[in-house]
C-alpha positions as CSV (number, residue, x, y, z in Angstrom):
1,M,169.0,82.7,30.3
2,E,172.6,83.4,29.5
3,L,175.5,81.8,31.5
4,K,176.7,85.2,32.3
5,V,173.4,86.3,33.7
6,A,173.2,83.3,35.8
7,T,176.5,83.6,37.1
8,E,175.9,87.4,38.2
9,I,172.6,86.1,39.9
10,G,174.4,83.3,41.7
11,K,177.0,85.9,42.9
12,C,174.2,88.0,44.3
13,L,172.7,85.1,46.2
14,S,176.0,84.0,47.6
15,N,175.7,86.4,50.6
16,Q,173.6,85.8,53.5
17,T,172.1,89.1,53.9
18,R,171.1,89.2,50.2
19,L,169.5,86.1,50.5
20,Q,167.7,87.1,53.2
21,I,166.5,90.1,51.7
22,M,165.1,88.2,48.8
23,E,163.2,86.0,51.4
24,W,161.8,89.1,53.1
25,L,160.6,90.5,49.9
26,K,158.5,87.3,49.1
27,K,156.1,88.2,51.5
28,P,156.8,91.8,52.3
29,E,153.5,92.2,54.3
30,N,155.0,89.8,56.9
31,N,158.3,91.4,57.1
32,F,157.8,95.2,56.8
33,P,155.2,98.0,57.6
34,P,153.6,99.4,54.6
35,H,155.1,102.8,53.7
36,E,152.7,105.7,55.5
37,T,152.4,107.5,51.9
38,L,151.6,104.4,49.6
39,K,150.2,101.9,52.2
40,H,150.4,99.0,50.1
41,F,153.3,96.8,48.5
42,N,152.5,96.9,44.8
43,D,155.6,98.7,44.1
44,G,157.7,97.1,46.7
45,V,159.2,97.9,50.1
46,C,160.9,101.3,50.9
47,V,164.7,100.9,50.8
48,T,164.9,102.5,54.3
49,Y,162.9,99.8,55.7
50,I,165.0,97.0,54.3
51,Q,168.1,99.1,55.6
52,E,166.6,99.2,58.9
53,K,165.6,95.6,59.1
54,S,168.9,94.3,57.9
55,G,170.9,96.2,60.6
56,L,173.6,97.2,58.2
57,S,175.1,100.5,57.3
58,Q,173.2,102.7,54.7
59,S,176.2,102.4,52.5
60,T,176.5,98.5,52.9
61,I,172.8,98.0,52.1
62,S,172.9,100.6,49.2
63,T,175.7,98.6,47.6
64,Y,174.0,95.1,48.2
65,L,170.7,96.6,46.7
66,T,172.2,98.2,43.8
67,N,174.3,95.1,42.8
68,M,170.8,92.8,43.2
69,E,169.0,95.3,40.9
70,K,171.9,95.5,38.5
71,C,171.6,91.6,38.1
72,G,167.7,91.8,37.5
73,L,166.8,90.1,40.9
74,L,165.2,93.4,42.2
75,I,162.8,95.9,40.4
76,S,163.1,99.6,41.5
77,T,160.4,102.1,41.6
78,R,160.5,105.5,42.8
79,H,157.9,107.8,44.5
80,G,159.0,111.2,44.9
81,K,162.0,110.9,47.1
82,W,161.5,107.3,48.2
83,S,163.0,104.3,46.5
84,Y,160.9,100.9,46.5
85,L,162.0,97.3,45.6
86,K,160.5,94.3,45.0
87,R,161.5,90.9,43.7
88,N,161.6,90.4,39.8
89,E,159.6,87.1,39.9
90,Q,159.8,86.6,36.3
91,L,163.8,86.6,36.3
92,I,163.8,84.2,39.7
93,K,161.6,81.9,37.7
94,E,164.0,81.7,34.7
95,Y,166.8,81.4,36.9
96,S,165.4,78.5,38.8
97,E,164.5,76.8,35.4
98,Y,168.0,77.4,34.4
99,I,169.7,75.7,37.2
100,L,167.4,72.9,37.0
101,K,168.4,71.8,33.4
């Protein structure tokens, strides 16, 4: 992992809400209802559910999630008009290994 990527990830994780989102997404079935259409978490959690749980405005949570996706922490999948997000476990593992060096 490059230092620049690790730095961007660190910036994303330095915010309490963004870190909390990562915790929620680690076990989505414990923190969110499955979307009524998909009925599973294979593609992640509906962005609307993340926004509702956070209690933040749509614009704030959208900015947070976009930044988390840009640095690679989250993977986005679209189904129709709905966006779903899940953790990028491979990148999280690489980041953990990088900071443990």
